[in-house]
N, C-alpha and C positions, 0 to 999 in steps of 0.2 A: 054713620050709627042713629040708633031708634032713640039713645039712652043718651045723656050728658053724664060722664064718671064726675061724682063726687068724692073727693081724698076722704080718704077714711080717718080719722082724729088715732091715734097708739091707741086709745081705751079699747077702741072698735077690734082694733088690729090683734090686738092681746087677748080678743073676744073672739073675735074670730079662730084665733090659732089653737085656742083652750075648744073651742065648740070642733076642727078639725083633728085636734087630738083622741077626742071623748069618742067619735063618730070611729074613728080608725079603731081604737080598742074594742068599742064593739062589735064591730066588724069582724077581725080577729077572733073575739072570743065567741061568737056564733058560730064562725066556721071550725073552731076548734081546733088551729093550728096559724103559722105565721108566725113570722117576727117583725114586731112592731116599732124597731128601731130608728132605723131609714123614714118610716112613717111618722115619727115623732120627731126627729130635727127637722124632714121636710116643714112643720108643719107652720110653724114664723116665713118661712120663707115664702109658702102657698097662701098664705093670710095677706103679707104685703101686697103681694103680688094683684091678688085677685082684689081687694079691696081699698088697695091706695093705688096702685099704678095702671095694670091692664087697661084698655078699654076693653070693656064684654058685658054682652047682654044675655044672660042665663034664659031670656024669652024668645032669643033670635040669634042663637049657635053661630050659627052659617053666612052673619052677615058679614061680607068682605072685608070693613073694616076695622074686624076683629082685632086683636093683639094674641093672636093663636103662636106667628108665629114665633113670638119669643119663646116660648116655650118648646118649640120644634126644631129650632135652630142644631141643637144638638143631637137629633135623630135621622141617623145619615138616611131614610126615606124623607126625610124633610116633611113629616106631618105628624100628628097626634095621633096615638090611637086611636080608635073607635070603638065602640060596643059589640059593634057587627065582626070586626076581627077577633075580637075573642070568642064572640057565638062559633063563628066559622069555626074556627079551630076544636070548641068542644064539640062541635055536629062529626066532625071530621075525627075523633079519637071515641065516640059513644059511637060509629059508624062500623060496619064490614072491613071498609076502607081501611082500617085502624089493627085487623086481626092480629096482624104480628107485630105489632108495636105493645113494646112492654118495661117499665120500668124507668122511661122516658122524661124528661122537664123538656116541656115547650116551651120555648121563652117565646111570647109574640111582645115586642119592643121595638118592632121599625129597625133592628138592627145595630142593638146598643150593645150588645151581648159579645159581637162578634168585631164591634167598632174597637 
């Protein structure tokens, strides 16, 4: 790991959870749609994991010593999603290849929906 993890204080974790909630509300508002209940509920868990438990370094997201597996264990494909996973789905839906696809919700969730 390129960075030693210093455990955050309870006040720092609460502030982090508040920042996560605020950002989620901003994102949903900007999109003009969405349901934030799950996001708001998960904020405390995410803040605790990212600020107090997991060994992570945002500057080195592919570090093999990171604790990413903690979050990916429940995903049937065994890994967290990457931005490219969403982008490739969006490219497909915007292409002629999807011309016969209508009214479909495409879960890009590593198999969680069918698990």
